[in-house]
MARSE-463025 format. One record per atom (N, C-alpha, C, O): chain; x, y, z; atom name; residue number from 1. Coordinates in Angstrom, 2 decimals, padded with zeros to 5 digits. Each point is the difference from the previous one (the first is absolute). Example, Ala and Ser with C-alpha at 12.3 -4.5 7.8 and 13.67 -1.06 7.14 Angstrom:
// residues 2
+-------+---------+---------+---------+------+------+
! chain !       x !       y !       z ! name ! resi !
+-------+---------+---------+---------+------+------+
!     A !  013.19 ! -005.69 !  007.80 !    N !    1 !
!     A ! -000.89 !  001.19 !  000.00 !   CA !    1 !
!     A !  000.90 !  001.20 !  000.00 !    C !    1 !
!     A !  001.04 ! -000.02 !  000.66 !    O !    1 !
!     A ! -001.39 !  001.07 ! -001.38 !    N !    2 !
!     A !  000.82 !  001.19 !  000.06 !   CA !    2 !
!     A ! -000.77 !  001.09 !  000.73 !    C !    2 !
!     A !  000.51 !  001.11 !  000.17 !    O !    2 !
+-------+---------+---------+---------+------+------+
//
This chain:
// residues 81
+-------+---------+---------+---------+------+------+
! chain !       x !       y !       z ! name ! resi !
+-------+---------+---------+---------+------+------+
!     A ! -017.55 !  008.21 !  051.51 !    N !    1 !
!     A ! -000.55 ! -000.54 ! -000.98 !   CA !    1 !
!     A ! -000.23 !  000.73 ! -001.36 !    C !    1 !
!     A ! -000.31 ! -000.57 ! -001.05 !    O !    1 !
!     A !  000.53 !  002.06 !  001.22 !    N !    2 !
!     A ! -000.13 !  000.67 ! -000.84 !   CA !    2 !
!     A !  001.52 ! -000.42 ! -001.11 !    C !    2 !
!     A !  000.04 ! -000.46 ! -001.14 !    O !    2 !
!     A !  000.83 !  000.77 !  001.88 !    N !    3 !
!     A !  001.17 ! -000.28 ! -000.06 !   CA !    3 !
!     A !  000.23 ! -001.71 ! -001.30 !    C !    3 !
!     A !  000.79 ! -000.17 ! -000.92 !    O !    3 !
!     A ! -001.50 ! -000.41 !  001.28 !    N !    4 !
!     A !  000.27 ! -001.35 ! -000.29 !   CA !    4 !
!     A ! -001.06 !  000.11 ! -001.34 !    C !    4 !
!     A !  000.50 ! -000.35 ! -001.07 !    O !    4 !
!     A ! -001.70 !  000.73 !  001.06 !    N !    5 !
!     A ! -000.82 !  000.42 ! -001.51 !   CA !    5 !
!     A !  001.16 !  000.69 ! -000.42 !    C !    5 !
!     A !  000.82 ! -000.85 ! -000.33 !    O !    5 !
!     A ! -000.44 !  001.78 !  000.22 !    N !    6 !
!     A !  000.80 !  001.20 ! -000.68 !   CA !    6 !
!     A !  001.18 ! -000.81 ! -000.60 !    C !    6 !
!     A !  000.45 !  000.47 ! -001.04 !    O !    6 !
!     A !  000.13 ! -001.58 !  001.49 !    N !    7 !
!     A !  001.31 ! -000.96 ! -000.69 !   CA !    7 !
!     A ! -000.54 ! -000.93 ! -001.19 !    C !    7 !
!     A !  000.42 ! -000.31 ! -001.11 !    O !    7 !
!     A ! -001.80 ! -000.05 !  002.03 !    N !    8 !
!     A ! -000.31 ! -000.99 ! -000.98 !   CA !    8 !
!     A ! -001.10 !  001.30 ! -001.53 !    C !    8 !
!     A ! -000.90 ! -000.69 ! -000.48 !    O !    8 !
!     A !  000.91 !  001.39 !  000.17 !    N !    9 !
!     A ! -000.64 !  000.58 ! -000.43 !   CA !    9 !
!     A !  000.90 !  000.69 ! -000.81 !    C !    9 !
!     A ! -000.59 !  000.51 ! -000.94 !    O !    9 !
!     A !  002.40 ! -000.18 !  000.93 !    N !   10 !
!     A !  001.02 !  000.20 ! -000.71 !   CA !   10 !
!     A !  000.11 ! -001.12 ! -000.05 !    C !   10 !
!     A ! -001.13 ! -000.16 ! -000.45 !    O !   10 !
!     A !  001.65 ! -001.22 !  000.53 !    N !   11 !
!     A !  000.06 ! -001.27 ! -000.50 !   CA !   11 !
!     A ! -000.93 ! -000.28 ! -001.22 !    C !   11 !
!     A !  000.48 ! -000.38 ! -001.07 !    O !   11 !
!     A ! -001.95 !  000.61 !  001.28 !    N !   12 !
!     A ! -000.50 ! -000.65 ! -000.48 !   CA !   12 !
!     A !  000.29 !  001.30 ! -001.35 !    C !   12 !
!     A !  000.13 ! -000.54 ! -001.10 !    O !   12 !
!     A ! -000.06 !  001.70 !  001.06 !    N !   13 !
!     A !  000.42 !  001.00 ! -000.92 !   CA !   13 !
!     A !  001.01 ! -000.52 ! -000.88 !    C !   13 !
!     A ! -000.13 ! -000.09 ! -001.22 !    O !   13 !
!     A !  001.47 ! -000.33 !  002.08 !    N !   14 !
!     A !  001.07 ! -000.06 ! -000.90 !   CA !   14 !
!     A ! -000.40 ! -001.21 ! -000.45 !    C !   14 !
!     A !  000.55 !  000.09 ! -001.10 !    O !   14 !
!     A ! -001.15 ! -001.32 !  001.08 !    N !   15 !
!     A ! -000.30 ! -001.01 ! -000.49 !   CA !   15 !
!     A ! -000.41 ! -000.22 ! -001.32 !    C !   15 !
!     A !  000.32 ! -000.72 ! -000.94 !    O !   15 !
!     A ! -001.32 !  001.78 !  001.26 !    N !   16 !
!     A ! -000.68 !  000.67 ! -001.44 !   CA !   16 !
!     A !  000.70 !  000.60 ! -000.77 !    C !   16 !
!     A ! -000.46 !  000.11 ! -001.14 !    O !   16 !
!     A !  001.66 !  000.44 !  001.39 !    N !   17 !
!     A !  001.04 !  000.79 ! -000.78 !   CA !   17 !
!     A !  000.63 ! -000.98 ! -000.61 !    C !   17 !
!     A !  000.11 !  000.15 ! -001.22 !    O !   17 !
!     A !  000.45 ! -001.32 !  001.78 !    N !   18 !
!     A !  000.96 ! -000.95 ! -000.31 !   CA !   18 !
!     A ! -000.66 ! -000.77 ! -000.79 !    C !   18 !
!     A !  000.68 ! -000.67 ! -000.78 !    O !   18 !
!     A ! -001.76 !  000.58 !  000.75 !    N !   19 !
!     A ! -000.99 ! -000.95 ! -000.44 !   CA !   19 !
!     A !  000.11 !  000.65 ! -001.73 !    C !   19 !
!     A !  000.45 ! -000.68 ! -000.92 !    O !   19 !
!     A ! -000.95 !  002.06 !  000.77 !    N !   20 !
!     A ! -000.28 !  000.86 ! -001.13 !   CA !   20 !
!     A !  001.40 ! -000.08 ! -001.06 !    C !   20 !
!     A ! -000.12 ! -000.20 ! -001.21 !    O !   20 !
!     A !  001.42 !  000.40 !  001.88 !    N !   21 !
!     A !  001.01 !  000.03 ! -000.12 !   CA !   21 !
!     A !  000.49 ! -001.12 ! -000.37 !    C !   21 !
!     A !  000.81 !  000.21 ! -000.90 !    O !   21 !
!     A ! -000.89 ! -001.40 !  001.17 !    N !   22 !
!     A !  000.00 ! -001.56 ! -000.50 !   CA !   22 !
!     A ! -000.70 ! -000.11 ! -001.19 !    C !   22 !
!     A !  000.76 ! -000.21 ! -000.95 !    O !   22 !
!     A ! -002.07 !  000.29 !  000.63 !    N !   23 !
!     A ! -000.72 ! -000.18 ! -001.06 !   CA !   23 !
!     A !  000.26 !  000.84 ! -000.82 !    C !   23 !
!     A ! -000.43 ! -000.31 ! -001.11 !    O !   23 !
!     A !  001.31 !  001.93 !  001.15 !    N !   24 !
!     A !  000.52 !  000.67 ! -001.03 !   CA !   24 !
!     A !  001.25 ! -000.81 ! -000.65 !    C !   24 !
!     A !  000.25 ! -000.40 ! -001.13 !    O !   24 !
!     A !  000.43 !  000.33 !  002.41 !    N !   25 !
!     A !  001.15 ! -000.75 ! -000.72 !   CA !   25 !
!     A !  000.14 ! -001.38 ! -000.80 !    C !   25 !
!     A !  000.95 ! -000.35 ! -000.72 !    O !   25 !
!     A ! -002.21 ! -000.40 !  001.03 !    N !   26 !
!     A ! -000.22 ! -001.26 ! -000.55 !   CA !   26 !
!     A ! -000.20 !  000.33 ! -001.34 !    C !   26 !
!     A !  000.60 ! -000.66 ! -000.84 !    O !   26 !
!     A ! -001.44 !  001.70 !  000.45 !    N !   27 !
!     A ! -000.77 !  000.58 ! -001.08 !   CA !   27 !
!     A !  001.13 !  000.39 ! -001.04 !    C !   27 !
!     A !  000.05 ! -000.28 ! -001.20 !    O !   27 !
!     A !  000.99 !  001.11 !  002.09 !    N !   28 !
!     A !  001.28 !  000.14 ! -000.74 !   CA !   28 !
!     A !  001.08 ! -000.96 ! -000.26 !    C !   28 !
!     A !  000.90 !  000.17 ! -000.82 !    O !   28 !
!     A ! -001.09 ! -001.45 !  001.77 !    N !   29 !
!     A !  000.82 ! -001.21 ! -000.65 !   CA !   29 !
!     A ! -000.84 ! -000.16 ! -001.06 !    C !   29 !
!     A !  000.73 ! -000.29 ! -000.94 !    O !   29 !
!     A ! -001.84 !  000.31 !  000.58 !    N !   30 !
!     A ! -000.79 ! -001.51 ! -000.93 !   CA !   30 !
!     A !  000.31 !  001.22 ! -001.12 !    C !   30 !
!     A !  000.32 ! -000.57 ! -001.04 !    O !   30 !
!     A ! -000.29 !  001.87 !  000.87 !    N !   31 !
!     A !  000.18 !  000.64 ! -001.07 !   CA !   31 !
!     A !  001.58 ! -000.09 ! -000.60 !    C !   31 !
!     A !  000.18 ! -000.16 ! -001.21 !    O !   31 !
!     A !  000.87 !  000.26 !  002.10 !    N !   32 !
!     A !  001.00 ! -000.09 ! -000.22 !   CA !   32 !
!     A !  000.63 ! -001.48 ! -000.62 !    C !   32 !
!     A !  001.06 ! -000.35 ! -000.54 !    O !   32 !
!     A ! -002.52 ! -000.38 !  001.00 !    N !   33 !
!     A !  000.72 ! -001.89 ! -000.37 !   CA !   33 !
!     A ! -000.30 !  000.48 ! -001.64 !    C !   33 !
!     A !  000.89 !  000.10 ! -000.85 !    O !   33 !
!     A ! -002.17 !  000.12 !  000.64 !    N !   34 !
!     A ! -000.49 !  000.21 ! -001.18 !   CA !   34 !
!     A !  000.91 !  000.47 ! -000.93 !    C !   34 !
!     A !  000.34 ! -000.72 ! -000.94 !    O !   34 !
!     A !  000.24 !  002.25 !  001.12 !    N !   35 !
!     A !  000.60 !  000.68 ! -000.45 !   CA !   35 !
!     A !  001.53 ! -000.91 ! -000.39 !    C !   35 !
!     A !  000.39 !  000.25 ! -001.14 !    O !   35 !
!     A !  000.30 ! -001.03 !  001.77 !    N !   36 !
!     A !  000.80 ! -000.51 !  000.24 !   CA !   36 !
!     A !  000.05 ! -000.96 ! -001.01 !    C !   36 !
!     A !  001.03 ! -000.03 ! -000.67 !    O !   36 !
!     A ! -002.43 ! -001.20 !  000.25 !    N !   37 !
!     A ! -000.11 ! -000.89 ! -000.58 !   CA !   37 !
!     A ! -000.40 !  000.63 ! -001.53 !    C !   37 !
!     A !  000.06 ! -000.63 ! -001.06 !    O !   37 !
!     A ! -000.35 !  001.59 !  001.18 !    N !   38 !
!     A ! -000.62 !  000.69 ! -001.42 !   CA !   38 !
!     A !  001.47 !  000.63 ! -000.57 !    C !   38 !
!     A !  000.18 !  000.33 ! -001.17 !    O !   38 !
!     A !  000.49 ! -000.26 !  001.88 !    N !   39 !
!     A !  001.92 !  000.60 ! -000.46 !   CA !   39 !
!     A !  000.44 ! -001.21 ! -000.48 !    C !   39 !
!     A !  000.24 ! -000.11 ! -001.20 !    O !   39 !
!     A ! -000.08 ! -000.97 !  002.06 !    N !   40 !
!     A !  000.81 ! -001.49 ! -000.13 !   CA !   40 !
!     A ! -000.66 ! -000.39 ! -001.50 !    C !   40 !
!     A !  000.83 ! -000.29 ! -000.86 !    O !   40 !
!     A ! -002.36 !  000.25 !  000.43 !    N !   41 !
!     A ! -000.65 ! -000.34 ! -001.17 !   CA !   41 !
!     A !  000.51 !  000.48 ! -000.91 !    C !   41 !
!     A !  000.51 ! -000.72 ! -000.86 !    O !   41 !
!     A ! -000.47 !  002.34 !  000.77 !    N !   42 !
!     A !  000.68 !  000.71 ! -001.06 !   CA !   42 !
!     A !  001.30 ! -000.19 ! -000.51 !    C !   42 !
!     A !  000.21 !  000.04 ! -001.21 !    O !   42 !
!     A !  000.82 ! -000.28 !  002.19 !    N !   43 !
!     A !  001.58 ! -000.41 !  000.14 !   CA !   43 !
!     A ! -000.06 ! -000.92 ! -000.94 !    C !   43 !
!     A !  000.88 ! -000.03 ! -000.85 !    O !   43 !
!     A ! -002.19 ! -001.10 !  000.84 !    N !   44 !
!     A !  000.33 ! -000.91 ! -000.13 !   CA !   44 !
!     A ! -000.50 !  000.05 ! -002.00 !    C !   44 !
!     A !  000.37 ! -000.94 ! -000.69 !    O !   44 !
!     A ! -001.02 !  001.86 !  000.17 !    N !   45 !
!     A ! -000.59 !  000.40 ! -000.85 !   CA !   45 !
!     A !  001.36 !  000.58 ! -001.02 !    C !   45 !
!     A !  000.20 !  001.22 ! -000.07 !    O !   45 !
!     A !  000.41 ! -001.91 ! -000.46 !    N !   46 !
!     A !  001.24 !  000.36 ! -000.82 !   CA !   46 !
!     A ! -000.37 ! -000.29 ! -001.28 !    C !   46 !
!     A !  001.00 !  000.13 ! -000.70 !    O !   46 !
!     A ! -002.01 ! -000.48 !  000.01 !    N !   47 !
!     A ! -000.48 ! -000.05 ! -001.59 !   CA !   47 !
!     A ! -000.66 !  001.03 ! -000.34 !    C !   47 !
!     A ! -001.04 !  000.20 !  000.62 !    O !   47 !
!     A !  001.48 !  000.84 ! -001.80 !    N !   48 !
!     A ! -000.89 !  000.83 ! -000.63 !   CA !   48 !
!     A ! -000.55 ! -000.20 ! -001.05 !    C !   48 !
!     A !  000.50 ! -001.03 ! -000.46 !    O !   48 !
!     A ! -001.34 !  001.45 ! -000.27 !    N !   49 !
!     A ! -000.41 ! -000.19 ! -000.94 !   CA !   49 !
!     A ! -000.22 !  001.51 ! -000.93 !    C !   49 !
!     A ! -000.41 !  001.12 !  000.30 !    O !   49 !
!     A !  000.82 ! -001.65 ! -001.37 !    N !   50 !
!     A !  000.88 !  001.43 ! -000.81 !   CA !   50 !
!     A ! -001.13 ! -000.19 ! -001.40 !    C !   50 !
!     A !  000.33 ! -000.93 ! -000.74 !    O !   50 !
!     A ! -001.39 !  001.57 !  000.39 !    N !   51 !
!     A ! -000.48 ! -000.11 ! -000.97 !   CA !   51 !
!     A !  000.55 !  000.63 ! -001.04 !    C !   51 !
!     A !  000.74 !  000.98 !  000.07 !    O !   51 !
!     A ! -001.23 ! -001.77 ! -001.44 !    N !   52 !
!     A !  000.40 !  000.84 ! -000.98 !   CA !   52 !
!     A !  001.91 ! -000.73 ! -000.59 !    C !   52 !
!     A !  000.62 !  000.42 ! -000.98 !    O !   52 !
!     A ! -000.19 ! -001.44 !  001.84 !    N !   53 !
!     A !  001.23 ! -000.25 ! -000.20 !   CA !   53 !
!     A ! -000.12 ! -001.47 ! -000.55 !    C !   53 !
!     A ! -001.03 ! -000.60 !  000.32 !    O !   53 !
!     A !  001.72 !  000.09 ! -000.92 !    N !   54 !
!     A ! -000.26 ! -001.48 ! -000.09 !   CA !   54 !
!     A !  000.15 ! -000.92 !  000.75 !    C !   54 !
!     A !  001.00 !  000.48 !  000.54 !    O !   54 !
!     A ! -001.18 ! -001.65 !  000.09 !    N !   55 !
!     A !  000.09 ! -000.85 !  000.91 !   CA !   55 !
!     A !  001.11 ! -000.74 ! -000.35 !    C !   55 !
!     A !  000.57 ! -000.54 !  000.94 !    O !   55 !
!     A ! -000.08 !  000.35 ! -002.11 !    N !   56 !
!     A !  000.98 ! -001.11 ! -000.22 !   CA !   56 !
!     A !  001.18 !  000.70 !  000.29 !    C !   56 !
!     A ! -000.02 !  001.09 ! -000.58 !    O !   56 !
!     A !  001.18 ! -001.27 !  001.33 !    N !   57 !
!     A !  001.07 !  000.39 !  000.28 !   CA !   57 !
!     A !  001.21 ! -000.30 ! -000.94 !    C !   57 !
!     A !  001.14 !  000.24 !  000.39 !    O !   57 !
!     A ! -001.34 ! -000.67 ! -001.38 !    N !   58 !
!     A !  001.29 !  000.00 ! -001.11 !   CA !   58 !
!     A ! -000.40 !  001.04 ! -000.87 !    C !   58 !
!     A !  000.77 !  000.22 ! -000.94 !    O !   58 !
!     A ! -002.08 !  000.66 !  001.06 !    N !   59 !
!     A ! -000.15 !  000.96 ! -000.90 !   CA !   59 !
!     A !  001.07 !  000.88 !  000.17 !    C !   59 !
!     A !  000.49 !  000.57 ! -000.97 !    O !   59 !
!     A !  000.03 ! -000.35 !  002.37 !    N !   60 !
!     A !  000.84 !  000.95 !  000.25 !   CA !   60 !
!     A !  001.26 ! -000.59 !  000.82 !    C !   60 !
!     A !  000.70 !  000.51 !  000.87 !    O !   60 !
!     A ! -000.69 ! -001.85 ! -001.54 !    N !   61 !
!     A !  001.60 ! -000.16 !  000.31 !   CA !   61 !
!     A !  000.19 ! -001.76 !  001.13 !    C !   61 !
!     A ! -000.52 ! -001.10 ! -000.18 !    O !   61 !
!     A !  001.45 !  001.56 !  001.24 !    N !   62 !
!     A ! -000.23 ! -000.78 !  001.14 !   CA !   62 !
!     A ! -000.84 !  000.54 !  001.06 !    C !   62 !
!     A ! -000.43 !  001.13 ! -000.24 !    O !   62 !
!     A !  000.06 ! -001.71 !  001.49 !    N !   63 !
!     A ! -000.70 !  000.35 !  001.05 !   CA !   63 !
!     A !  000.69 !  001.39 !  000.38 !    C !   63 !
!     A ! -000.62 !  001.06 !  000.14 !    O !   63 !
!     A !  002.00 ! -001.25 ! -000.01 !    N !   64 !
!     A !  000.57 !  001.40 !  000.50 !   CA !   64 !
!     A ! -000.34 !  001.07 ! -000.92 !    C !   64 !
!     A ! -000.33 !  001.08 !  000.49 !    O !   64 !
!     A !  000.35 ! -001.20 ! -001.80 !    N !   65 !
!     A ! -000.43 !  001.00 ! -000.83 !   CA !   65 !
!     A ! -001.01 !  000.43 !  000.20 !    C !   65 !
!     A ! -000.27 !  001.20 ! -000.09 !    O !   65 !
!     A ! -000.41 ! -002.00 !  000.37 !    N !   66 !
!     A ! -001.44 !  000.74 !  000.01 !   CA !   66 !
!     A ! -000.46 !  000.69 !  001.09 !    C !   66 !
!     A ! -000.88 !  000.86 !  000.03 !    O !   66 !
!     A !  001.72 ! -001.44 !  001.08 !    N !   67 !
!     A ! -000.26 !  000.72 !  001.40 !   CA !   67 !
!     A !  000.94 !  001.30 ! -000.10 !    C !   67 !
!     A ! -000.03 !  000.65 !  001.04 !    O !   67 !
!     A !  000.81 ! -000.14 ! -002.02 !    N !   68 !
!     A !  000.59 !  001.42 !  000.11 !   CA !   68 !
!     A ! -000.68 !  000.62 ! -000.89 !    C !   68 !
!     A ! -000.13 !  001.21 !  000.22 !    O !   68 !
!     A ! -000.55 ! -001.76 ! -001.52 !    N !   69 !
!     A ! -000.94 !  000.68 ! -000.50 !   CA !   69 !
!     A ! -001.22 !  000.62 !  000.75 !    C !   69 !
!     A ! -000.61 !  001.02 ! -000.31 !    O !   69 !
!     A !  000.35 ! -001.97 !  001.50 !    N !   70 !
!     A ! -001.31 !  000.46 !  001.18 !   CA !   70 !
!     A !  000.12 !  000.63 !  000.38 !    C !   70 !
!     A ! -000.80 !  000.93 !  000.04 !    O !   70 !
!     A !  002.18 ! -000.94 !  000.69 !    N !   71 !
!     A !  000.57 !  001.09 !  000.71 !   CA !   71 !
!     A !  000.32 !  001.17 ! -000.46 !    C !   71 !
!     A !  000.25 !  000.94 !  000.75 !    O !   71 !
!     A ! -000.23 ! -000.86 ! -001.93 !    N !   72 !
!     A !  000.18 !  001.40 ! -000.90 !   CA !   72 !
!     A ! -001.41 !  000.68 ! -000.08 !    C !   72 !
!     A ! -000.04 !  001.21 !  000.21 !    O !   72 !
!     A ! -001.31 ! -001.98 ! -000.53 !    N !   73 !
!     A ! -001.05 !  000.49 !  000.09 !   CA !   73 !
!     A ! -000.68 !  000.40 !  001.31 !    C !   73 !
!     A ! -001.07 !  000.61 !  000.04 !    O !   73 !
!     A !  001.68 ! -000.96 !  000.91 !    N !   74 !
!     A ! -000.63 ! -000.07 !  001.27 !   CA !   74 !
!     A !  000.92 !  001.09 !  000.71 !    C !   74 !
!     A ! -000.38 !  000.38 !  001.11 !    O !   74 !
!     A !  001.62 !  000.19 ! -001.65 !    N !   75 !
!     A !  000.99 !  000.58 !  000.74 !   CA !   75 !
!     A !  000.55 ! -000.13 !  001.19 !    C !   75 !
!     A !  000.51 !  000.82 !  000.76 !    O !   75 !
!     A ! -000.69 ! -002.17 ! -000.69 !    N !   76 !
!     A !  000.94 ! -000.42 !  001.69 !   CA !   76 !
!     A !  000.93 ! -000.44 ! -000.41 !    C !   76 !
!     A !  000.01 ! -000.43 ! -001.15 !    O !   76 !
!     A !  001.49 !  000.39 !  002.25 !    N !   77 !
!     A !  001.33 ! -000.10 !  000.05 !   CA !   77 !
!     A !  000.17 ! -001.54 ! -000.85 !    C !   77 !
!     A ! -000.70 ! -000.97 !  000.32 !    O !   77 !
!     A !  001.34 !  000.94 ! -001.01 !    N !   78 !
!     A !  000.70 ! -001.72 ! -000.56 !   CA !   78 !
!     A !  000.31 ! -000.82 !  000.99 !    C !   78 !
!     A !  000.05 ! -001.21 ! -000.21 !    O !   78 !
!     A !  000.26 !  001.88 !  001.70 !    N !   79 !
!     A !  000.63 ! -000.83 !  001.10 !   CA !   79 !
!     A ! -001.10 ! -000.52 !  000.45 !    C !   79 !
!     A !  000.50 ! -000.69 !  000.89 !    O !   79 !
!     A ! -002.02 !  000.41 ! -000.81 !    N !   80 !
!     A ! -000.68 ! -000.44 !  000.49 !   CA !   80 !
!     A ! -000.44 ! -001.21 ! -000.48 !    C !   80 !
!     A ! -000.85 ! -000.69 !  000.56 !    O !   80 !
!     A !  001.60 !  000.33 ! -001.94 !    N !   81 !
!     A ! -000.17 ! -001.23 ! -001.18 !   CA !   81 !
!     A !  000.36 ! -001.07 !  001.16 !    C !   81 !
!     A !  000.05 ! -001.20 ! -000.26 !    O !   81 !
+-------+---------+---------+---------+------+------+
//
């Protein structure tokens, strides 16, 4: 009888540990899903608002010239255009 009680107690302890581990994993999954959604949303934001420059692209020539001008200001490679 004592052996059965100790086995039941051990199984209950293991079940409790698994339950807390599962809850922790579910929380991590939820956090990771939120981070993934946030990153995907940020990747879709490809518009920059540059204050101090005219909004008329013809002021700088063609749209490509405007991109080259912007790349010089922001110091990023022209290959990104």
